[in-house]
ROKOL-777929 format. One line per 5 residues: number of its first residue (from 0); their letters; for each residue y, z, x of C-alpha. Coordinates in Angstrom, 2 decimals, padded with zeros to 5 digits. Example, Ala and Ser with C-alpha at 12.3 -4.5 7.8 and 13.67 -1.06 7.14 Angstrom:
<pts>
0) AS) -004.50/007.80/012.30 ~ -001.06/007.14/013.67
</pts>
This chain:
<pts>
0) XXXXX) 084.32/100.97/093.46 ~ 085.91/103.56/095.72 ~ 089.61/102.81/096.08 ~ 091.36/103.72/099.33 ~ 095.14/104.03/099.59
5) XXXXX) 096.68/103.09/102.94 ~ 100.19/102.27/101.72 ~ 101.89/105.66/101.81 ~ 104.99/104.18/103.45 ~ 105.58/102.24/100.24
10) XXXXX) 105.07/105.25/097.97 ~ 102.98/108.35/098.37 ~ 100.88/110.00/095.62 ~ 102.46/112.99/093.98 ~ 100.93/116.31/095.00
15) XXXXX) 099.46/118.27/092.05 ~ 101.65/121.28/092.86 ~ 104.73/119.06/092.62 ~ 103.64/117.67/089.26 ~ 103.04/121.21/088.00
20) XXXXX) 106.50/122.35/089.11 ~ 108.10/119.42/087.32 ~ 106.04/119.98/084.18 ~ 107.29/123.56/084.01 ~ 110.83/122.18/083.87
25) XXXXX) 110.03/119.46/081.34 ~ 108.23/121.80/078.99 ~ 110.50/124.79/079.50 ~ 113.86/125.63/078.00 ~ 116.17/122.60/078.05
30) XXXXX) 119.54/122.83/079.68 ~ 122.29/120.82/081.34 ~ 123.17/122.31/084.72 ~ 126.87/121.77/083.94 ~ 126.76/123.86/080.75
35) XXXXX) 128.08/127.43/080.90 ~ 125.66/129.01/078.41 ~ 122.34/130.61/079.33 ~ 120.35/127.40/079.04 ~ 122.74/125.64/081.39
40) XXXXX) 122.78/128.55/083.81 ~ 118.96/128.45/083.96 ~ 119.06/124.76/084.84 ~ 121.78/125.44/087.41 ~ 119.64/128.15/088.97
45) XXXXX) 116.75/125.71/089.42 ~ 119.11/123.17/090.92 ~ 120.62/125.70/093.33 ~ 117.24/127.01/094.42 ~ 116.02/123.47/095.11
50) XXXXX) 119.14/122.67/097.10 ~ 118.68/125.84/099.13 ~ 115.06/124.97/099.95 ~ 115.83/121.44/101.15 ~ 119.03/122.30/103.03
55) XXXXX) 117.43/125.24/104.82 ~ 114.51/123.08/105.94 ~ 116.84/120.35/107.20 ~ 119.19/122.75/108.93 ~ 122.36/122.13/106.97
60) XXXXX) 124.55/123.89/104.43 ~ 123.63/123.53/100.73 ~ 127.15/122.19/100.16 ~ 126.36/119.29/102.53 ~ 123.43/118.02/100.45
65) XXXXX) 123.95/115.50/097.65 ~ 121.05/114.71/095.31 ~ 120.74/111.04/094.39 ~ 118.44/108.65/092.55 ~ 116.48/107.73/095.69
70) XXXXX) 116.70/106.50/099.26 ~ 118.36/103.20/098.37 ~ 121.14/104.92/096.47 ~ 121.57/107.37/099.35 ~ 121.95/104.47/101.79
75) XXXXX) 124.43/102.72/099.51 ~ 126.50/105.85/098.97 ~ 126.60/106.54/102.70 ~ 127.52/103.01/103.76 ~ 129.91/101.98/101.02
80) XXXXX) 131.41/105.43/100.60 ~ 132.05/105.98/104.31 ~ 133.20/102.41/104.97 ~ 135.75/102.40/102.16 ~ 137.05/105.81/103.19
85) XXXXX) 137.42/104.62/106.81 ~ 139.24/101.45/105.76 ~ 142.05/103.62/104.42 ~ 142.46/104.87/107.99 ~ 142.57/101.35/109.43
90) XXXXX) 138.91/101.00/110.44 ~ 136.78/098.14/109.12 ~ 133.95/097.52/111.62 ~ 130.31/098.45/110.95 ~ 127.44/098.48/113.44
95) XXXXX) 123.79/098.35/112.40 ~ 120.51/096.86/113.65 ~ 118.38/093.87/112.71 ~ 115.40/096.05/111.73 ~ 117.06/098.20/109.07
100) XXXXX) 115.67/098.48/105.57 ~ 117.16/096.00/103.11 ~ 118.92/098.92/101.43 ~ 121.12/098.98/104.54 ~ 121.18/095.30/105.52
105) XXXXX) 121.97/094.02/102.03 ~ 124.63/096.68/101.60 ~ 126.19/095.57/104.88 ~ 126.18/092.00/103.55 ~ 128.01/093.27/100.48
110) XXXXX) 130.56/095.08/102.62 ~ 131.06/091.93/104.68 ~ 132.12/090.20/101.46 ~ 134.63/093.02/100.97 ~ 136.20/092.11/104.29
115) XXXXX) 134.38/094.40/106.70 ~ 133.26/093.07/110.06 ~ 129.56/093.76/110.66 ~ 127.74/093.72/114.00 ~ 123.95/093.49/113.74
120) XXXXX) 122.32/094.56/117.00 ~ 119.00/093.16/118.29 ~ 115.96/095.24/119.23 ~ 113.35/094.86/121.94 ~ 109.75/093.71/121.44
125) XXXXX) 108.76/097.29/120.65 ~ 111.23/097.40/117.78 ~ 113.72/099.81/119.37 ~ 117.47/099.36/119.63 ~ 119.22/100.18/122.89
130) XXXXX) 121.78/102.98/122.83 ~ 123.66/101.03/125.52 ~ 123.94/098.08/123.12 ~ 125.40/100.39/120.48 ~ 127.92/101.74/122.97
135) XXXXX) 128.95/098.24/123.98 ~ 129.46/097.22/120.35 ~ 131.80/100.10/119.50 ~ 135.38/098.93/119.09 ~ 138.64/100.67/118.26
140) XXXXX) 138.25/099.77/114.60 ~ 134.59/100.79/114.30 ~ 134.23/102.80/111.10 ~ 130.51/103.41/110.88 ~ 127.22/103.09/112.76
145) XXXXX) 123.99/102.95/110.74 ~ 120.62/103.17/112.51 ~ 117.32/104.19/110.90 ~ 115.29/107.08/112.31 ~ 111.80/105.61/111.82
150) XXXXX) 111.21/101.96/111.05 ~ 109.38/101.50/107.77 ~ 107.28/098.54/109.00 ~ 106.28/099.52/112.54 ~ 106.92/103.27/112.68
155) XXXXX) 108.98/102.91/115.86 ~ 111.38/105.81/116.43 ~ 114.98/104.98/117.32 ~ 117.11/106.90/119.88 ~ 119.02/108.76/117.18
160) XXXXX) 120.15/111.72/119.30 ~ 121.59/109.51/122.02 ~ 123.35/107.18/119.57 ~ 124.71/110.17/117.69 ~ 126.30/111.57/120.83
165) XXXXX) 127.93/108.20/121.51 ~ 129.27/107.98/117.98 ~ 130.60/111.54/118.05 ~ 132.34/110.98/121.40 ~ 134.10/107.89/120.01
170) XXXXX) 135.02/109.39/116.66 ~ 132.77/107.04/114.67 ~ 130.81/108.15/111.61 ~ 127.05/107.91/112.11 ~ 124.58/107.28/109.28
175) XXXXX) 120.81/107.57/109.67 ~ 118.26/106.27/107.17 ~ 115.58/108.96/107.52 ~ 113.48/107.96/104.52 ~ 110.36/107.35/106.64
180) XXXXX) 111.16/110.15/109.08 ~ 111.17/113.01/106.57 ~ 107.90/114.87/106.88 ~ 106.77/112.68/109.78 ~ 109.05/113.76/112.64
185) XXXXX) 111.06/116.98/113.12 ~ 114.59/116.87/111.69 ~ 117.10/119.58/112.64 ~ 120.54/118.50/111.48 ~ 122.33/121.30/113.33
190) XXXXX) 121.06/119.81/116.59 ~ 121.93/116.19/115.81 ~ 125.30/114.45/115.97 ~ 124.79/112.82/112.59 ~ 127.33/112.62/109.77
195) XXXXX) 125.21/111.09/107.03 ~ 121.41/111.04/106.56 ~ 119.40/109.53/103.70 ~ 116.13/110.87/102.24 ~ 113.67/110.00/099.47
200) XXXXX) 111.24/112.27/097.60 ~ 108.45/109.80/096.89 ~ 107.68/109.30/100.59 ~ 106.64/112.96/100.90 ~ 104.40/113.27/097.81
205) XXXXX) 107.31/113.95/095.50 ~ 108.55/112.03/092.45 ~ 109.94/108.51/092.50 ~ 113.60/108.11/091.58 ~ 114.91/111.16/093.46
210) XXXXX) 116.58/111.28/096.86 ~ 119.25/113.08/098.83 ~ 122.12/112.37/101.17 ~ 123.29/114.77/103.86 ~ 127.06/114.61/104.21
215) XXXXX) 128.33/116.63/107.14 ~ 131.28/118.85/106.31 ~ 134.48/116.99/107.07 ~ 132.98/113.51/106.67 ~ 135.14/111.16/104.61
220) XXXXX) 133.13/109.68/101.73 ~ 134.27/107.89/098.58 ~ 132.01/108.18/095.53 ~ 130.40/105.03/094.14 ~ 130.55/106.27/090.55
225) XXXXX) 133.03/108.20/088.45 ~ 132.92/110.31/085.33 ~ 131.80/113.79/086.28 ~ 132.20/116.71/088.67 ~ 128.52/116.97/089.63
230) XXXXX) 127.46/117.10/093.30 ~ 131.01/118.06/094.28 ~ 132.32/114.80/092.74 ~ 130.31/112.76/095.22 ~ 127.59/111.68/092.74
235) XXXXX) 128.64/112.25/089.13 ~ 126.16/112.35/086.26 ~ 123.78/114.92/084.81 ~ 121.36/115.98/087.53 ~ 117.66/115.15/087.22
240) XXXXX) 116.64/118.81/087.37 ~ 112.88/118.23/087.03 ~ 112.94/115.52/089.69 ~ 115.00/117.65/092.07 ~ 112.67/120.61/091.55
245) XXXXX) 109.78/118.24/092.38 ~ 111.61/117.05/095.49 ~ 112.07/120.64/096.66 ~ 108.41/121.49/095.95 ~ 107.25/118.44/097.92
250) XXXXX) 109.69/119.20/100.73 ~ 108.60/122.85/100.99 ~ 104.93/121.87/101.13 ~ 105.71/119.14/103.66 ~ 107.58/121.49/105.99
255) XXXXX) 104.98/124.24/105.76 ~ 102.09/121.90/106.58 ~ 103.89/119.67/109.10 ~ 101.76/120.61/112.11 ~ 098.42/120.19/110.35
260) XXXXX) 099.53/116.93/108.73 ~ 100.60/115.45/112.05 ~ 097.27/116.30/113.68 ~ 095.35/114.57/110.89 ~ 097.68/111.56/110.73
265) XXXXX) 097.50/111.08/114.50 ~ 093.70/111.16/114.32 ~ 093.57/108.73/111.40 ~ 095.94/106.29/113.10 ~ 094.17/106.36/116.47
270) XXXXX) 090.70/106.08/114.94 ~ 091.75/103.17/112.72 ~ 093.02/101.30/115.79 ~ 089.73/101.90/117.56 ~ 087.68/100.78/114.55
275) XXXXX) 089.74/097.63/113.98 ~ 089.47/096.61/117.64 ~ 085.72/097.18/117.57 ~ 085.38/095.08/114.40 ~ 087.78/092.21/115.12
280) XXXXX) 087.60/092.24/118.92 ~ 090.02/094.06/121.18 ~ 091.70/090.85/122.31 ~ 092.30/089.81/118.68 ~ 094.12/092.96/117.55
285) XXXXX) 097.73/093.64/118.55 ~ 099.80/096.73/117.75 ~ 103.34/095.93/116.62 ~ 105.77/098.69/117.53 ~ 106.37/101.23/120.26
290) XXXXX) 103.12/102.46/121.87 ~ 104.36/106.05/122.24 ~ 107.56/106.62/120.26 ~ 106.22/106.16/116.76 ~ 105.73/108.13/113.56
295) XXXXX) 102.15/109.34/113.04 ~ 101.63/107.75/109.63 ~ 102.62/104.09/110.11 ~ 100.56/101.45/111.91 ~ 101.35/097.73/112.04
300) XXXXX) 098.47/095.57/113.29 ~ 098.16/091.83/113.85 ~ 094.67/090.35/113.45 ~ 095.07/087.19/115.48 ~ 093.53/084.16/113.86
305) XXXXX) 093.49/085.59/110.33 ~ 096.48/085.20/108.01 ~ 098.09/088.26/106.47 ~ 097.64/086.87/102.96 ~ 093.89/086.45/103.53
310) XXXXX) 093.66/089.94/104.99 ~ 095.56/091.59/102.15 ~ 093.58/089.74/099.49 ~ 090.26/090.80/101.03 ~ 091.48/094.35/101.55
315) XXXXX) 092.49/094.53/097.90 ~ 089.15/093.10/096.76 ~ 087.45/095.79/098.86 ~ 089.56/098.44/097.15 ~ 091.85/099.10/100.13
320) XXXXX) 095.63/099.15/099.56 ~ 097.79/098.02/102.48 ~ 100.89/095.83/102.79 ~ 102.54/093.14/104.85 ~ 105.67/095.19/105.46
325) XXXXX) 108.49/096.64/103.39 ~ 107.60/097.57/099.83 ~ 110.73/095.72/098.70 ~ 109.38/092.37/099.92 ~ 105.62/092.84/100.20
330) XXXXX) 104.97/091.57/096.68 ~ 106.42/088.19/097.63 ~ 104.78/088.14/101.09 ~ 108.07/087.12/102.63 ~ 108.29/086.83/106.42
335) XXXXX) 109.03/090.22/107.97 ~ 112.61/090.38/109.20 ~ 111.57/093.33/111.37 ~ 108.84/091.46/113.25 ~ 111.12/088.45/113.56
340) XXXXX) 113.84/090.64/115.08 ~ 111.31/091.99/117.57 ~ 110.76/088.46/118.86 ~ 106.98/088.59/118.74 ~ 104.97/085.39/118.40
345) XXXXX) 104.58/083.49/115.13 ~ 100.82/084.07/115.27 ~ 101.28/087.83/115.39 ~ 103.88/087.76/112.64 ~ 101.68/085.70/110.35
350) XXXXX) 098.70/088.02/110.75 ~ 100.46/091.39/110.57 ~ 099.39/094.11/108.13 ~ 100.88/097.58/107.75 ~ 098.57/100.53/107.18
355) XXXXX) 100.18/103.87/106.36 ~ 098.33/107.14/105.90 ~ 098.94/110.37/104.04 ~ 097.82/112.77/101.33 ~ 094.19/112.32/100.32
360) XXXXX) 093.12/110.26/103.31 ~ 090.20/111.68/105.31 ~ 088.15/110.69/108.33 ~ 085.11/110.17/106.10 ~ 087.10/107.81/103.89
365) XXXXX) 088.37/105.97/106.96 ~ 084.83/105.27/108.13 ~ 084.01/103.86/104.69 ~ 087.13/101.68/104.83 ~ 086.19/100.41/108.29
370) XXXXX) 082.75/099.34/107.01 ~ 084.40/097.45/104.17 ~ 086.70/095.67/106.64 ~ 083.76/094.84/108.89 ~ 081.94/093.24/105.95
375) XXXXX) 084.72/090.89/104.94 ~ 085.89/090.19/108.50 ~ 082.44/088.85/109.37 ~ 082.62/086.67/106.28 ~ 086.10/085.41/107.15
380) XXXX) 085.01/084.53/110.68 ~ 081.93/082.71/109.37 ~ 084.03/080.61/107.00 ~ 086.75/079.91/109.54
</pts>
């Protein structure tokens, strides 16, 4: 059976060039990047080159980039590190939104237990927070604002530039979870009023377990861990050189092919909407998210009258991988906190499925997938 992967927002397949670059490190001369001998210097050279590639593509200084163990760690380091540093200056208020990834929301819950005051802002039915709401929530003791760039369930793009200007004008640190934005929308850190931004390699066809955090020069940040001088004391521990090299290889490929990728992803997304409406009936398919301001690779659809569990089971039986939302909760099929925050109807929430496209997906494959969906949808309707 032909298997079709439409869950790239959960994790994307590693590109062969990335795997090859990592294998060269694994099978080459060993070395700890902190060692002063030739083996260590060789590892350090790979680390520095990788940092240069990623920082140049993002538009920041290499010294402002911290390599981490993934997007979740990057979010935790940004939130906890910046909040604790701000508390020493008398600030203990955090602002975030109801649609953030659990890596942010659960970390905010943890900080609340530490005594921080947390304001969770609502979003509209299109899944977008209002910059005016952010402005209204800022208080004299606000330490940090955290708003994601692209929502991982709906693909809706948040007004990051506008919120960043507000935060900068009020002297508040601004963190952006850009895990789903990297490779999907342009990111130029020199043009954004952002102090902290989180990234993950496995969303751009790189390895799992590697991420990065941009820390703008001058931003106060306390480390979460202690015991080494690596990453300018912000993230101690021996660097995962092979993983970081893989991240840089995936990033470089992603940046160089951004235009072509977007054209294909836009076509895949639009065609899938058309095919699903033709199969299920236009009045029975609803798009969850912003109609215009969205990333090209994420599509959240409700198939009214058919439960998400039934849809996902039949998709899986047909060899099509999709999800009901965040990869951190999809296995349990928990209700989507994002769709709940958007205030859409229970019927739409219960029948929502996320499709996300990427490396390896083609128009020919999409037509095959649509035929598979048509086959089981007709069966589902017959048995309903």
